[in-house]
C-alpha positions in Angstrom: -72.3 -57.8 26.9 -74.3 -58.4 30.0 -72.0 -61.1 31.1 -68.9 -59.0 30.4 -70.4 -56.1 32.4 -71.1 -58.7 35.4 -67.5 -59.8 35.3 -66.0 -56.2 35.2 -68.2 -55.1 38.1 -67.5 -58.2 40.2 -63.7 -57.5 39.6 -64.1 -53.9 40.6 -66.2 -54.3 43.6 -64.7 -57.6 44.9 -63.1 -57.7 48.3 -61.0 -60.8 47.3 -57.3 -59.6 46.6 -54.8 -60.9 44.2 -51.3 -60.0 45.5 -49.5 -60.2 42.1 -52.3 -58.3 40.2 -52.4 -55.5 42.8 -48.8 -55.2 42.9 -48.7 -54.8 39.0 -51.5 -52.1 39.2 -49.8 -50.2 41.7 -46.5 -50.3 40.0 -48.2 -49.0 36.7 -49.9 -46.1 38.7 -46.4 -45.2 40.3 -44.7 -45.2 36.8 -47.6 -43.2 35.4 -47.2 -40.6 38.2 -43.4 -40.4 37.8 -43.7 -40.2 34.0 -46.1 -37.4 33.9 -43.7 -35.3 36.2 -40.9 -36.2 33.8 -43.0 -35.1 30.9 -43.9 -31.7 32.4 -40.1 -31.1 32.7 -39.0 -32.6 29.3 -38.3 -29.2 27.6 -36.8 -26.8 30.1 -36.3 -28.7 33.3 -38.2 -28.0 36.6 -39.7 -24.4 37.1 -37.5 -22.3 39.2 -39.0 -19.6 41.5 -37.2 -17.7 44.3 -37.3 -20.4 46.8 -36.0 -23.0 44.1 -33.0 -20.8 43.2 -32.1 -20.6 46.9 -32.3 -24.3 47.2 -30.0 -24.8 44.1 -27.6 -22.1 45.3 -27.2 -23.8 48.7 -26.7 -27.1 47.1 -23.9 -25.6 44.9 -22.3 -23.9 47.9 -22.4 -27.3 49.7 -20.5 -28.9 46.9 -18.1 -26.1 46.8 -17.2 -26.7 50.5 -18.7 -23.2 51.5 -21.4 -24.7 53.8 -25.1 -23.8 54.1 -25.3 -20.5 52.2 -27.8 -19.4 49.7 -27.9 -16.4 47.5 -28.9 -14.1 50.6 -26.4 -15.4 53.1 -26.7 -18.3 55.8 -29.4 -20.7 54.8 -32.0 -20.5 57.6 -35.3 -19.9 56.0 -35.9 -23.6 55.4 -34.5 -26.9 56.9 -31.5 -28.3 55.3 -32.6 -31.7 53.9 -33.7 -30.7 50.3 -30.5 -28.9 49.4 -28.5 -31.7 50.9 -30.5 -34.1 48.7 -29.7 -32.0 45.6 -25.9 -31.8 46.6 -25.9 -35.5 47.0 -27.0 -36.0 43.5 -24.6 -33.4 42.4 -21.7 -35.7 43.6 -22.4 -37.5 40.3 -20.9 -34.4 38.5 -24.4 -33.0 37.5 -25.3 -29.5 38.5 -27.9 -29.5 41.3 -30.5 -27.8 38.9 -30.3 -30.8 36.8 -30.8 -33.1 39.6 -33.9 -31.4 40.9 -36.3 -32.5 38.1 -35.5 -36.2 38.1 -35.3 -36.3 41.9 -38.9 -34.9 42.2 -40.2 -37.2 39.5 -38.8 -40.2 41.4 -40.1 -39.0 44.7 -43.5 -38.5 43.1 -43.6 -42.2 42.0 -42.3 -43.4 45.5 -45.2 -41.3 47.0 -47.7 -43.2 44.7 -46.2 -46.5 45.9 -46.3 -45.8 49.5 -49.8 -44.1 49.5 -51.1 -47.0 47.4 -49.6 -49.7 49.5 -51.0 -47.9 52.7 -54.5 -47.7 51.1 -54.3 -51.4 50.1 -53.9 -52.4 53.7 -57.3 -50.9 54.7 -59.5 -50.3 51.5 -61.1 -53.6 50.6 -63.0 -52.6 47.5 -60.5 -52.8 44.5 -62.4 -50.1 42.6 -62.0 -47.6 45.4 -58.3 -48.7 45.9 -57.6 -48.1 42.2 -59.3 -44.8 42.4 -57.1 -43.8 45.2 -53.9 -44.9 43.5 -54.8 -43.0 40.3 -56.0 -40.0 42.2 -52.6 -39.6 43.8 -50.8 -40.5 40.5 -52.8 -38.1 38.4 -53.5 -35.4 40.9 -52.8 -31.9 39.4 -51.8 -30.3 42.6 -49.2 -33.0 43.3 -48.0 -32.8 39.6 -47.8 -29.0 39.7 -45.6 -28.9 42.8 -43.4 -31.8 41.6 -42.7 -29.9 38.5 -40.9 -27.1 40.5 -37.5 -27.6 42.2 -39.2 -27.3 45.6 -39.1 -29.4 48.8 -42.8 -30.1 49.0 -42.6 -33.5 47.1 -40.1 -34.9 49.5 -42.0 -33.4 52.4 -45.2 -35.2 51.3 -43.3 -38.5 50.9 -41.8 -38.4 54.4 -45.1 -37.4 56.0 -46.9 -40.3 54.1 -44.1 -42.7 55.2 -44.5 -41.4 58.9 -48.2 -41.8 58.8 -48.1 -45.3 57.5 -45.7 -46.3 60.4 -47.7 -44.7 63.1 -50.7 -46.5 61.8 -49.0 -49.8 61.7 -47.8 -49.2 65.3 -51.2 -48.3 66.6 -52.6 -51.4 64.9 -50.3 -53.5 67.1 -47.4 -54.2 64.7 -44.6 -53.7 67.2 -42.1 -51.2 68.4 -40.1 -51.1 65.4 -42.8 -49.2 63.5 -42.7 -46.6 66.2 -39.0 -46.0 65.6 -39.6 -45.9 61.8 -42.5 -43.3 62.4 -40.1 -41.2 64.5 -37.3 -41.3 61.8 -39.6 -40.4 59.0 -41.1 -37.5 61.2 -37.7 -36.3 61.8 -37.0 -36.2 58.0 -40.3 -34.4 57.4 -39.3 -31.8 60.0 -35.7 -31.5 58.3 -37.6 -30.8 55.0 -40.1 -28.2 56.0 -40.6 -26.5 59.4 -44.3 -27.4 59.1 -43.1 -31.0 59.7 -43.8 -30.2 63.4 -47.5 -30.8 62.5 -46.7 -34.5 62.2 -45.4 -34.6 65.8 -48.5 -32.6 66.9 -50.7 -35.2 65.4 -48.9 -38.3 66.5 -48.3 -37.5 70.1 -52.1 -37.3 70.9 -52.6 -40.6 69.1 -50.0 -42.3 71.1 -51.5 -40.8 74.4 -54.9 -42.1 73.4 -53.5 -45.7 72.8 -55.1 -48.4 75.0 -52.1 -49.3 76.9 -50.7 -48.8 80.5 -50.2 -45.0 81.3 -46.5 -45.4 82.0 -45.9 -47.2 78.8 -47.8 -44.5 76.9 -45.6 -41.8 78.3 -42.5 -43.7 77.5 -43.4 -44.2 73.9 -44.3 -40.5 73.6 -40.9 -39.6 75.0 -39.0 -41.9 72.7 -40.9 -40.8 69.7 -40.5 -37.0 70.5 -36.9 -37.3 71.2 -36.1 -39.0 67.9 -38.5 -36.9 65.8 -37.7 -33.5 67.1 -34.0 -33.6 68.0 -32.5 -33.1 64.6 -34.8 -30.1 63.9 -34.0 -28.7 67.4 -30.2 -28.9 66.6 -30.8 -27.2 63.3 -32.6 -24.3 64.8 -29.9 -23.9 67.5 -27.5 -23.6 64.5 -29.8 -20.9 63.0 -29.9 -19.0 66.2 -26.0 -18.9 66.6 -25.7 -17.9 63.0 -28.2 -15.1 62.6 -30.0 -14.8 65.9 -33.2 -16.3 64.7 -34.3 -19.9 64.7 -36.1 -19.8 61.4 -35.0 -16.7 59.8 -37.1 -13.6 58.9 -40.7 -14.8 58.5 -42.0 -11.6 57.1 -44.7 -10.4 59.8 -47.6 -10.4 57.4 -50.9 -10.9 59.4 -54.1 -12.5 57.9 -57.5 -12.9 59.4 -59.3 -16.3 59.7 -62.1 -15.3 57.3 -59.5 -14.4 54.7 -57.6 -17.7 55.1 -61.0 -19.7 54.8 -61.9 -17.7 51.6 -58.5 -18.3 50.1 -58.8 -22.0 50.8 -62.2 -22.3 49.2 -61.0 -20.3 46.2 -58.0 -22.8 45.7 -60.3 -25.7 46.1 -62.5 -24.4 43.2 -59.9 -22.8 40.9 -57.0 -25.2 41.2 -58.6 -28.5 40.2 -58.8 -29.9 43.7 -62.4 -30.7 43.2 -61.7 -33.4 40.5 -59.2 -35.5 42.6 -60.2 -34.7 46.2 -63.8 -33.3 46.6 -65.4 -35.9 44.3 -64.7 -38.9 46.6 -65.6 -36.6 49.6 -69.0 -35.8 48.0 -69.6 -39.5 47.2 -68.7 -40.5 50.8 -71.4 -38.1 52.0 -73.9 -39.4 49.6 -73.3 -42.9 50.7 -73.5 -41.9 54.3 -76.9 -40.3 53.6 -78.0 -43.4 51.8 -76.9 -45.4 54.8 -78.9 -43.2 57.2 -82.0 -43.4 55.0 -81.6 -47.3 54.9 -81.4 -47.4 58.6 -84.5 -45.3 59.0 -86.4 -47.7 56.7 -85.2 -50.9 58.1 -84.9 -49.6 61.6 -81.6 -51.5 62.1 -79.1 -50.0 64.5 -75.8 -51.6 63.6 -73.2 -49.4 62.3 -70.8 -49.9 59.3 -67.5 -51.4 59.9 -65.1 -48.4 59.6 -61.4 -48.8 60.0 -60.8 -46.3 62.7 -57.1 -46.3 63.2 -56.0 -45.0 59.7 -59.0 -42.6 59.8 -58.0 -41.0 63.0 -54.4 -40.9 61.8 -55.3 -39.1 58.5 -57.8 -36.8 60.3 -55.3 -36.0 63.1 -52.6 -35.0 60.7 -54.9 -32.8 58.5 -56.2 -31.0 61.6 -52.8 -30.4 63.1 -51.3 -29.2 59.8 -54.1 -26.9 58.8 -54.3 -25.6 62.4 -50.6 -24.8 62.5 -50.8 -23.2 59.1 -53.7 -20.9 60.2 -51.9 -20.0 63.5 -48.8 -19.2 61.5 -50.5 -17.0 59.1 -52.6 -15.2 61.7 -49.5 -14.6 63.9 -47.4 -13.1 61.1 -45.3 -16.2 60.1 -45.6 -16.3 56.5 -44.1 -14.0 53.7 -47.2 -14.4 51.4 -50.9 -15.4 51.4 -52.2 -18.8 51.4 -50.4 -20.3 48.4 -52.1 -23.5 46.9 -48.8 -25.4 47.7 -49.3 -24.9 51.4 -52.4 -27.2 51.2 -50.9 -29.9 49.0 -49.6 -31.9 52.0 -53.2 -32.7 53.3 -54.3 -34.1 49.9 -53.3 -37.7 50.4 -54.6 -37.9 54.1 -58.0 -36.4 53.1 -58.3 -38.5 50.1 -57.6 -41.7 52.1 -60.1 -40.7 54.8 -62.8 -40.3 52.2 -62.0 -43.7 50.6 -62.1 -45.3 54.1 -65.7 -43.9 54.6 -66.8 -44.9 51.2 -65.3 -48.4 51.6 -67.2 -48.8 54.8 -70.4 -47.7 53.3 -70.1 -50.1 50.4 -69.1 -53.1 52.6 -72.1 -52.2 54.9 -74.6 -52.0 51.9 -73.2 -55.3 50.7 -73.8 -56.9 54.1 -77.3 -55.5 54.6 -78.7 -55.7 51.1 -76.4 -58.0 48.9 -78.9 -57.7 46.1 -78.0 -54.0 45.7 -74.4 -54.6 44.7 -75.3 -57.6 42.5 -78.0 -55.4 40.8 -75.3 -52.9 39.9 -73.3 -55.8 38.3 -76.3 -57.6 36.7 -78.7 -55.0 35.7 -77.9 -53.4 32.3 -79.6 -50.2 33.1 -77.6 -49.9 36.3 -74.3 -50.2 34.6 -74.8 -46.4 34.0 -73.8 -45.8 37.6 -70.5 -47.6 37.2 -69.9 -45.7 33.9 -70.4 -42.4 35.8 -67.9 -43.4 38.6 -65.4 -44.4 36.1 -65.8 -41.2 34.1 -65.3 -39.2 37.4 -62.1 -41.2 38.1 -60.8 -40.6 34.6 -61.4 -36.9 34.7 -58.1 -36.1 36.2 -56.1 -38.2 33.8 -57.9 -36.9 30.8 -57.3 -33.3 31.9 -53.8 -33.8 32.8 -52.9 -35.5 29.4 -54.9 -32.7 27.5 -52.8 -30.0 29.5 -49.6 -31.8 28.4 -50.7 -32.1 24.8 -52.2 -28.7 24.3 -50.7 -26.3 26.9 -47.2 -27.7 27.8 -45.3 -25.6 25.3 -46.9 -22.5 26.6 -46.4 -23.5 30.2 -42.7 -24.2 29.8 -42.0 -21.1 27.7 -44.2 -18.7 29.8 -44.1 -17.0 33.0 -44.9 -20.2 34.9 -41.3 -21.5 34.2 -40.1 -18.4 36.2 -36.3 -18.0 36.3 -35.7 -21.2 34.3 -37.6 -20.0 31.2 -35.8 -19.5 27.9 -35.6 -15.7 28.1 -33.3 -16.1 31.1 -31.4 -19.2 29.8 -30.7 -17.6 26.5 -30.0 -14.1 27.8 -27.3 -12.2 26.1 -26.2 -10.7 29.3 -26.0 -13.9 31.1 -24.1 -15.4 28.1 -21.6 -12.6 28.1 -20.9 -13.3 31.9 -20.4 -17.0 31.2 -18.1 -16.5 28.1 -16.0 -14.0 29.9 -15.9 -16.3 32.9 -16.4 -13.3 35.3 -15.6 -14.0 39.0 -16.3 -12.2 42.3 -19.5 -10.3 43.2 -22.5 -8.9 41.1 -25.4 -6.6 41.8 -28.5 -7.2 39.6 -32.1 -6.1 39.5 -32.9 -9.7 38.8 -30.6 -11.5 41.4 -32.2 -15.1 41.1 -31.2 -15.0 37.5 -27.6 -14.5 38.0 -27.5 -16.8 40.9 -29.1 -19.6 38.8 -27.4 -19.1 35.4 -24.1 -17.2 36.0 -22.3 -20.0 37.8 -18.8 -18.3 37.8 -19.7 -15.5 40.1 -19.7 -16.3 43.8 -21.8 -13.5 45.4 -25.0 -12.1 44.2 -26.7 -8.9 45.6 -29.9 -7.1 44.8 -29.6 -3.6 43.4 -31.4 -1.2 45.8 -34.6 0.3 44.5 -33.4 3.9 45.3 -30.3 5.4 43.7 -29.6 7.1 47.1 -28.7 3.7 48.5 -26.3 2.7 45.8 -23.2 4.0 47.8 -24.3 1.9 50.7 -24.6 -1.2 48.5 -21.1 -0.7 47.0 -19.7 -0.8 50.5 -20.6 -4.6 50.6 -17.9 -5.2 47.9 -15.1 -7.5 49.2 -11.6 -5.9 49.1 -9.5 -7.3 46.3 -12.4 -9.0 44.6 -13.9 -8.0 41.3 -17.4 -6.5 41.4 -20.0 -6.0 38.7 -23.4 -4.5 38.1 -25.9 -6.0 35.7 -29.2 -4.0 34.9 -31.8 -6.0 33.0 -34.2 -3.9 30.7 -37.1 -5.9 31.6 -36.6 -7.8 34.9 -38.9 -9.6 37.3 -37.1 -7.7 40.2 -38.1 -6.7 43.7 -38.4 -2.9 42.6 -41.7 -1.3 41.0 -41.5 -0.3 37.3 -40.9 3.3 38.0 -38.1 2.6 40.6 -36.4 0.4 38.0 -36.6 2.9 35.3 -35.2 5.6 37.5 -32.3 3.3 38.7 -31.6 2.5 35.0 -31.2 6.1 34.2 -28.9 6.7 37.1 -26.5 4.0 36.8 -24.6 5.3 33.6 -23.8 8.4 35.6 -22.6 6.8 38.8 -19.0 7.7 39.3 -18.1 4.3 40.7 -19.3 2.3 37.7 -17.5 1.7 34.4 -19.5 0.4 31.5 -18.4 -3.0 30.3 -20.9 -4.0 27.7 -24.3 -2.8 26.4 -26.3 -5.9 25.5 -29.7 -6.7 24.0 -31.5 -7.2 27.3 -29.3 -5.2 29.8 -26.1 -3.3 30.6 -23.1 -4.6 32.5 -20.9 -2.3 34.5 -17.7 -2.9 36.6 -17.4 -1.3 40.1 -14.2 0.8 40.4 -12.6 3.2 42.9 -14.0 1.5 46.0 -11.1 2.8 48.1 -12.6 6.4 47.8 -16.0 5.3 49.2 -16.9 7.2 52.4 -17.5 5.2 55.6 -21.2 4.3 55.8 -23.1 3.8 59.1 -24.4 0.4 60.2 -28.0 1.8 59.7 -29.8 4.0 57.4 -33.4 5.3 56.8 -35.5 5.6 53.7 -34.3 8.5 51.7 -37.5 10.4 51.3 -39.3 12.4 53.9 -41.5 10.5 56.5 -45.2 11.0 56.2 -47.7 11.0 58.9 -49.5 7.6 59.2 -47.3 5.8 56.7 -44.6 3.3 57.7 -41.0 4.7 57.7 -38.3 2.1 57.6 -34.9 1.8 59.2 -32.5 -0.7 57.7 -29.6 -2.5 59.3 -26.5 -3.3 57.4 -26.1 -7.1 58.1 -22.4 -7.1 57.2 -21.8 -5.1 60.4 -22.8 -8.0 62.5 -26.2 -9.6 63.7 -29.0 -8.1 65.6 -29.4 -8.9 69.4 -32.3 -11.2 69.7 -35.3 -9.7 71.3 -33.8 -6.3 71.3 -36.4 -3.7 70.1 -35.9 -0.7 67.7 -35.9 2.5 69.5 -37.2 5.7 67.8 -36.6 9.4 68.7 -38.1 12.6 67.6 -35.9 15.7 67.2 -35.8 19.3 66.0 -33.3 21.5 64.1 -32.0 22.7 67.5 -30.6 19.2 68.1 -32.8 18.1 70.9 -34.0 14.5 70.8 -36.9 13.0 72.7 -37.5 9.1 73.0 -40.8 8.1 71.8 -43.1 6.7 74.5 -43.1 3.1 73.4 -40.1 1.4 71.9 -41.1 -0.1 68.4 -40.5 -3.9 68.2 -40.0 -3.7 64.4 -37.9 -1.6 62.0 -40.8 0.5 60.7 -42.5 3.4 62.5 -45.7 5.1 61.5 -45.3 8.9 62.5 -48.2 10.5 64.3 -49.6 14.0 64.3 -47.2 15.0 67.0 -44.2 14.1 64.8 -45.1 16.4 62.0 -42.4 18.9 61.4 -39.8 17.0 63.5 -37.0 14.8 62.4 -36.7 11.1 63.2 -34.0 8.6 64.0 -33.8 5.1 65.0 -31.3 2.9 66.9 -30.9 -0.8 67.8 -28.3 -2.9 69.3 -26.2 -5.5 67.5 -23.2 -7.8 68.0 -20.3 -7.1 65.8 -17.8 -9.5 64.5 -15.6 -9.3 67.6 -18.6 -10.2 69.8 -19.1 -6.9 71.3 -22.5 -5.3 71.9 -22.7 -2.1 69.8 -25.6 0.5 69.5 -26.2 1.5 65.9 -28.0 4.8 65.2 -29.2 6.3 61.9 -28.6 9.9 60.7 -31.8 12.2 61.2 -34.5 12.0 58.7 -36.0 14.8 56.8 -38.9 16.6 58.7 -42.2 14.6 58.9 -44.8 15.6 56.5 -48.5 15.8 57.2 -50.4 13.0 55.7 -53.9 12.4 54.6 -56.5 11.2 57.1 -57.3 7.5 56.9 -61.0 8.2 57.5 -62.8 7.0 54.4 -59.6 6.2 52.6 -59.3 2.8 50.7 -55.6 1.9 50.9 -54.5 0.2 47.6 -53.0 -3.3 47.3 -50.3 -2.3 45.1 -47.8 0.8 45.5 -48.1 1.6 41.8 -51.8 2.5 42.4 -50.7 5.4 44.6 -50.0 8.9 43.4 -46.2 9.4 43.2 -46.1 11.8 46.2 -48.1 9.3 48.4 -46.0 6.2 47.8 -44.1 4.9 51.0 -40.4 5.9 51.0 -38.1 3.3 49.7 -40.7 0.6 49.3 -41.1 -1.9 46.6 -44.3 -3.7 45.9 -43.3 -6.6 48.2 -42.1 -4.6 51.1 -45.1 -2.3 50.9 -47.4 -5.3 51.3 -45.3 -6.6 54.3 -45.4 -3.3 56.1 -49.0 -2.4 55.5 -50.3 -5.8 56.7 -47.7 -6.1 59.4 -48.5 -2.8 61.0 -52.2 -2.3 60.3 -53.1 -6.1 61.0 -55.0 -6.4 57.6 -56.0 -9.9 56.5 -55.8 -9.3 52.9 
């Protein structure tokens, strides 16, 4: 037994590498990582959230020859590469939704191969290298995001490839690696806008290289031109299409303290501790042990750290996290710090921790070889190796247990989102497919119709207020069939009380004709569109504005596009017809009335460019008189609009809009 333990520990902690054996181990880890993602999607395919449905809808439109269009309109919120990958797979005849799951599983396996190969170049201790490979293959954060039809897995793969190539270039492996690094950086930028962080990390690394200043500038120019040009062209296309380079980003502001708190919560609650924090803590312990050894032995030589990949990993992590924090603090995100936003730094931070641990082990072996041999030969000290192996296996044990015990609940519950069985087997969706309906449809669960009702071309969201239905019907295309589907229990954008009021109003709408009453919803046909009155290009929330609460003006995008940089202008008037411009033009479509506005009416205006290219001013009709509101002194504003009394709810807001406007106008961090 003692001899077997000695052989096992000698194999694990040896720095002698066997090419064939290591390749086999790396291939096994890659197959394991891809297989677990396949297993998570075995029953119902990948999970489908709002973003996923937009990716699939865009891929379907690409295959149909309609260009980059998602279920909302022009595809601008994300770069184009991931839907192009889905559409490329769809050329085989399969639906892009069916392509997304296997594609992400294959990408996961490739990520393990690339990351493992990169680690093998620099991590000399086989045990740590195996730890790194399995920590990537079995990482819950990576498996979770790969189980959804999202672009993050492809983004992580391209980022890892770019970092490996820039590491090779800085290590003196020729200019070809610089061009490969630029190409993979461009692909990362075309997958997520946060790919710019790769460029922000690589440029300082190139400038710090120990070569002639002129050569440094030349390499930076070549790299930046190749890496940034494709994304710049895409953003120019977006600006010409919708007047914005990256689409509407939400304008939700968060404080630095809130972001840090959310990051710590994610690290504790989302199983990052097992895969990432364990090697980091062990690296710190080893560093402390090294310091203690230096104090006792009074030796001043430092461990042999591989600095180039360590700088590359740390540089990307700092650039990515810094850009993420700046984006959230400046109102560039729709929601808070989602765990998937942190996944791209998992591999670089893990690799950096393994590099430090490997340096500490090699230094300990050089300074006190008896210590490493003692671990291998001493029967009592085998417990240390057992503890390390147990920590390594925790991720895999937990993931397998999750698949064995919780997989049916996971795939059949809310986490499957719009791909779960309740939507796939919906009687209303089945009726649409059997009748092969074509044209447009309005729904209180628009992603469901966009994902499952493939025969329909245009998908609109039902407005939350019945007063806005006429405005919605005016979007119908002349000569095209139009339908309305109201689910009884949706995951829509409206609050529950708004959806109930809408469901009660639809049967009495004079422009709707009942088609079918089904188990989970009601289907109507839109009729008599020729009698619809002409609607203005802008309208206000239907209820009266309230002092101190955001009041919203909405622009009808079918009239044209907003003039970039043009502010919204608000005016105050009275029943006599006199209008006074408010002192400062509002930069947003929401205005919070003040005490001076109480009793007066409001209206908003903004310039837009119509379809003929003319610059036109759109003005809303006057609002109802502004009502006096409660003082904010001592008032704790709720996070959810449903927590407000009915007469204190913001006019025309659903829960999501309410969060946007409250954070955006008040600057709250959470």
